[in-house]
C-alpha positions as CSV (number, residue, x, y, z in Angstrom):
1,M,0.0,0.2,0.0
2,S,1.5,3.2,-1.1
3,K,-0.1,5.7,0.3
4,E,-0.3,5.5,4.2
5,L,-4.2,7.0,4.7
6,I,-6.0,8.7,7.9
7,I,-8.6,6.1,8.8
8,A,-11.7,7.2,10.7
9,I,-14.1,5.0,12.6
10,D,-16.6,6.1,14.4
11,G,-20.0,5.0,16.1
12,P,-21.9,4.9,19.3
13,S,-20.4,3.0,22.6
14,G,-20.4,-0.8,22.6
15,A,-20.4,-0.5,18.5
16,G,-16.7,-2.7,18.3
17,K,-14.9,0.6,17.5
18,S,-12.2,0.4,19.9
19,T,-11.3,-3.5,19.5
20,L,-11.8,-2.9,15.6
21,S,-9.6,-0.1,15.3
22,K,-6.8,-2.5,17.1
23,L,-6.9,-5.2,14.9
24,V,-7.2,-2.9,11.5
25,A,-4.1,-1.0,12.8
26,A,-2.2,-4.0,13.4
27,R,-3.1,-5.3,10.4
28,L,-2.1,-2.6,8.2
29,G,0.9,-2.0,10.5
30,Y,-0.7,1.6,11.2
31,T,-0.7,3.6,14.7
32,N,-3.8,2.9,16.7
33,I,-5.5,6.3,18.5
34,D,-8.1,5.1,20.6
35,T,-9.8,9.0,20.8
36,G,-12.6,7.5,23.2
37,A,-9.9,6.6,25.9
38,M,-8.4,10.0,26.1
39,Y,-11.8,11.3,27.2
40,R,-12.4,8.5,29.6
41,A,-8.6,9.4,30.7
42,V,-9.8,13.1,31.6
43,A,-13.0,11.9,33.0
44,L,-11.2,9.6,35.5
45,A,-8.5,12.3,36.3
46,S,-11.9,15.0,37.1
47,Q,-13.2,12.5,39.3
48,R,-10.1,11.6,41.1
49,Q,-8.2,15.5,41.6
50,G,-12.0,16.3,42.5
51,V,-13.3,18.6,39.6
52,D,-16.6,19.4,39.1
53,L,-18.1,18.6,35.9
54,E,-20.3,22.0,35.5
55,D,-16.7,23.5,35.6
56,E,-16.0,23.8,32.1
57,T,-13.1,26.3,33.0
58,A,-11.5,23.5,35.3
59,L,-12.1,20.9,32.8
60,A,-10.8,22.1,29.9
61,A,-7.4,23.4,32.3
62,L,-7.2,19.2,33.1
63,A,-7.3,18.2,29.4
64,S,-4.6,20.8,28.4
65,R,-2.1,19.4,31.5
66,L,-2.8,15.9,31.3
67,E,-0.7,13.0,29.7
68,I,-2.2,10.7,27.4
69,E,-0.2,8.4,25.7
70,F,-0.6,5.2,24.1
71,V,1.9,1.7,24.9
72,R,1.8,-1.7,23.1
73,G,3.0,-4.4,25.9
74,P,2.7,-8.1,26.2
75,Q,-0.8,-7.2,27.5
76,G,-1.6,-5.5,23.9
77,E,-2.1,-1.7,24.0
78,R,-2.7,0.3,27.0
79,V,-3.6,3.5,27.9
80,L,-0.9,5.9,30.4
81,L,-2.5,8.7,31.9
82,D,0.2,10.9,33.7
83,G,2.6,7.5,33.1
84,E,0.2,5.2,35.2
85,D,-1.6,2.6,32.9
86,V,-5.5,3.4,33.7
87,S,-6.3,0.8,31.0
88,E,-8.9,-0.8,32.9
89,A,-9.5,2.2,35.4
90,I,-10.9,4.1,32.6
91,R,-13.7,1.5,31.4
92,T,-15.9,1.2,34.2
93,P,-20.0,1.8,34.4
94,E,-19.7,4.6,36.7
95,N,-16.7,6.4,34.7
96,S,-18.7,5.8,31.3
97,L,-21.5,7.8,32.3
98,R,-18.8,10.7,33.8
99,T,-16.9,10.2,30.3
100,A,-20.3,11.3,28.3
101,R,-20.7,14.7,30.3
102,V,-16.6,15.4,29.9
103,A,-17.1,15.0,26.5
104,A,-19.6,17.5,26.0
105,C,-17.3,20.3,27.5
106,P,-15.8,22.3,24.3
107,G,-12.5,22.9,26.3
108,V,-12.1,19.2,26.6
109,R,-12.5,18.6,23.2
110,E,-11.0,21.4,21.6
111,A,-7.1,20.4,24.1
112,L,-7.7,16.6,22.8
113,V,-8.6,17.5,19.2
114,A,-5.2,19.2,18.4
115,Q,-3.5,16.3,20.2
116,Q,-5.3,14.1,17.9
117,R,-4.9,15.5,14.9
118,K,-1.0,16.5,15.2
119,L,-0.9,12.5,16.2
120,G,-2.7,11.7,12.9
121,A,-1.3,14.6,10.5
122,A,1.3,12.4,8.6
123,G,-1.1,9.1,8.3
124,G,-1.0,5.8,8.6
125,V,-3.3,5.8,11.6
126,V,-6.8,4.6,12.6
127,L,-8.7,6.9,14.8
128,E,-11.8,5.9,16.4
129,G,-14.6,8.0,18.4
130,R,-17.5,9.9,17.9
131,D,-16.7,12.7,15.3
132,I,-13.1,11.4,14.1
133,G,-14.5,11.8,10.3
134,T,-16.8,14.9,11.3
135,V,-14.2,16.9,13.3
136,V,-11.1,16.0,14.0
137,F,-10.2,14.9,10.3
138,P,-13.3,15.5,7.9
139,F,-11.0,14.7,5.0
140,A,-9.8,11.8,5.8
141,E,-9.2,9.5,3.0
142,L,-11.9,6.5,4.6
143,K,-14.3,7.2,6.9
144,I,-16.5,4.0,8.5
145,F,-19.8,4.7,10.8
146,L,-19.9,1.0,13.0
147,M,-23.5,0.4,14.2
148,A,-25.5,-1.9,16.1
149,T,-28.7,-2.0,18.2
150,A,-28.6,-0.5,21.5
151,R,-29.7,-4.0,23.0
152,E,-26.7,-6.1,21.4
153,R,-24.2,-3.3,22.4
154,G,-25.8,-3.4,26.0
155,L,-25.4,-7.7,25.7
156,R,-21.3,-7.0,24.3
157,R,-20.7,-4.4,27.4
158,W,-22.5,-6.6,29.9
159,Q,-20.5,-10.1,28.5
160,E,-17.3,-7.7,28.9
161,L,-18.2,-6.7,32.1
162,R,-18.9,-10.0,33.5
163,A,-15.7,-11.4,32.1
164,K,-14.0,-9.2,34.4
165,G,-15.5,-10.3,37.4
166,L,-18.3,-7.8,37.7
167,E,-21.4,-8.3,39.3
168,V,-23.5,-6.2,36.7
169,D,-27.1,-6.1,35.4
170,L,-27.9,-6.9,32.3
171,Q,-30.9,-4.6,31.6
172,Q,-28.8,-1.5,34.0
173,T,-26.3,-1.9,31.1
174,I,-28.3,-1.7,28.2
175,D,-30.3,1.3,29.7
176,E,-26.4,2.9,30.4
177,V,-26.0,2.5,26.5
178,E,-29.0,4.1,25.9
179,A,-28.0,6.8,28.2
180,R,-24.9,7.4,26.9
181,D,-26.3,7.4,22.9
182,L,-28.5,10.4,23.9
183,A,-25.8,12.2,25.6
184,D,-23.3,11.8,22.7
185,Q,-26.3,12.4,20.1
186,Q,-27.8,15.6,22.0
187,R,-24.6,17.8,23.0
188,E,-24.1,20.9,21.8
189,H,-20.4,20.8,20.7
190,A,-19.4,17.9,18.2
191,P,-22.6,15.5,18.8
192,L,-22.0,12.3,17.3
193,V,-23.2,12.5,14.0
194,K,-22.3,10.1,10.7
195,A,-20.6,11.8,8.6
196,A,-22.0,12.5,4.9
197,D,-19.0,10.6,3.3
198,A,-18.9,7.6,5.3
199,V,-19.6,4.5,4.9
200,E,-22.0,2.7,7.6
201,L,-21.5,-0.5,8.9
202,D,-24.2,-2.1,11.0
203,T,-22.5,-4.8,12.8
204,T,-25.6,-6.4,14.5
205,G,-25.0,-10.0,14.1
206,L,-21.8,-10.0,13.0
207,D,-18.5,-11.4,15.1
208,I,-15.4,-9.7,15.0
209,P,-13.8,-11.3,12.3
210,Q,-16.5,-10.8,9.7
211,V,-16.8,-6.9,10.5
212,L,-12.9,-7.3,10.5
213,E,-13.0,-8.5,6.6
214,K,-15.4,-5.9,5.8
215,I,-13.1,-3.4,7.0
216,L,-9.9,-4.6,5.4
217,Q,-11.9,-4.6,2.2
218,L,-12.7,-0.8,2.8
219,V,-9.3,-0.4,3.1
220,R,-8.1,-2.0,-0.3
221,E,-10.5,-0.5,-2.2
222,T,-9.7,3.3,-0.9
223,A,-6.1,2.4,-1.6
224,E,-6.6,1.3,-5.0
225,R,-8.2,4.3,-5.5
226,Y,-5.8,6.9,-4.3
227,R,-3.1,4.4,-6.8
228,H,-5.1,5.1,-9.8
229,V,-4.9,8.8,-8.7
230,E,-1.1,9.2,-8.3
231,R,-0.5,7.0,-11.6
232,G,-2.9,10.0,-13.0
233,R,-0.6,12.7,-12.1
């Protein structure tokens, strides 16, 4: 593949963005940038430091001074917050709900979007989140919008938490997914919206390998289009 693409994978919570972006990046030899984890890290830091979720100035200042890194180790990709591995801590149900409120803060988004654009500007990256194709990289060569029913996404989340030994209620988990959807869609700044030129993939009833192959096929088709453009210059 001669051109290293910017691949944007958007969609609601539980659609499989994190898992698939990691797999796609690994198959292509690209860098994976988990933007959702960045917002989760800010949410965790705000809770630990006692920052009021209504204080947007304080939240923005917090986001600007945090150091968030992605590293690959024996346990796979890990998220570091000021040098601490918070990969598990940022994905609790409590922090997920807190994240929706933190992500709605324009100052937080401005600080993190600037970091994301810097990381992905040269291409050869897979970024996943809720506004990559609409706000962060509106000119990404390939935009994918992953979908699944709220019930299926809640079931996936419930199974994931149960596998970690957490006692959680299935219906409550589904309700939390729906609440997160509503918060993401209704926020004033950078709401969850499918980009007009994004390819929508409904993952309901599909397993990870099936969705991965669909995405890789889209990557191959996109790269081929750009090869034709380069040859025609």
